[in-house]
Each structure stands twice: as structure tokens, then as C-alpha cells.
C-alpha positions in Angstrom: 10.6 22.7 198.9 6.8 21.7 197.8 4.1 21.7 201.4 1.0 19.6 200.0 -1.2 17.8 202.7 -1.7 14.3 202.5 -5.8 13.9 204.3 -6.6 17.1 202.5 -5.2 16.9 198.2 -6.0 19.3 196.9 -5.2 18.9 192.8 -5.3 21.9 191.4 -2.3 22.2 194.2 -0.8 19.7 192.9 -1.1 20.1 189.4 0.6 23.5 189.5 2.9 21.4 192.0 3.9 19.5 189.7 4.4 21.6 187.1 1.3 19.5 185.1 0.3 22.1 183.6 1.7 22.3 179.2 3.0 18.6 180.2 -0.7 17.0 180.6 0.6 14.5 177.5 2.7 13.2 179.7 1.2 13.8 183.1 -2.1 12.9 182.7 -3.9 8.8 182.8 -4.4 8.6 179.0 -8.2 8.7 180.3 -8.5 12.6 182.4 -6.5 13.8 179.4 -9.2 12.3 177.0 -11.7 14.4 178.9 -8.8 17.7 179.8 -9.0 17.3 176.2 -12.8 17.3 175.7 -13.6 19.8 178.7 -10.2 21.3 179.9 -8.8 20.9 183.3 -11.4 22.4 186.2 -13.8 20.0 184.4 -11.6 17.4 184.3 -10.5 17.8 187.8 -13.7 18.4 189.3 -14.4 15.2 187.2 -11.5 13.4 189.7 -12.4 14.8 192.9 -16.0 13.3 192.8 -16.0 10.3 190.7 -12.4 8.8 190.5 -12.7 4.8 190.7 -16.0 4.8 189.4 -17.1 4.2 186.4 -20.0 6.2 184.6 -21.6 5.2 181.9 -23.9 7.7 178.9 -26.3 6.1 178.2 -27.1 6.6 174.9 -30.3 8.9 175.4 -29.7 12.2 176.4 -33.5 12.5 177.3 -35.9 10.8 179.5 -38.4 8.2 177.1 -40.9 10.0 179.4 -39.5 14.4 178.8 -39.9 13.3 176.0 -43.7 11.6 175.7 -44.8 14.7 177.1 -44.0 17.0 174.8 -45.8 15.1 172.2 -49.1 15.2 173.5 
């Protein structure tokens, strides 16, 4: 029997309870599977926990233009 507190869901516990480990290609949504492959299970679960439902926009530039301008001075 699996006990899951639906009021306080722990995704790592769900991951273990449903034997997702090793079956990610079948179990995970395509977007989360891609994240799993790029950054690993723990980071993917953190992103899910904190940003699920949000759209994440990744700018083309990693650094702020002001930072680069200050370095150039």
C-alpha cells in the first residue's frame, strides 16, 4: 500500500512510489523528460516544484549589458 499525503505532496516520494526511476521516457511529460536529460532528476524535480505552470523565458544573453559595460570601462 502506498501512502501519499495529497495536502503535502513530496514529488520525490511520488517518484519512488510509482517506480519512475529508469522509466522516465514513459512516465514524464516531454518537457520534463528533456529537463531530466539535461540537468538530472533532482534539478528537474526542483524546477517542477517551484515553477510548474509558469512559463520560463530564457533571454538570448546570459549576462546583463550593464555588467559587460562596466567590465569594458
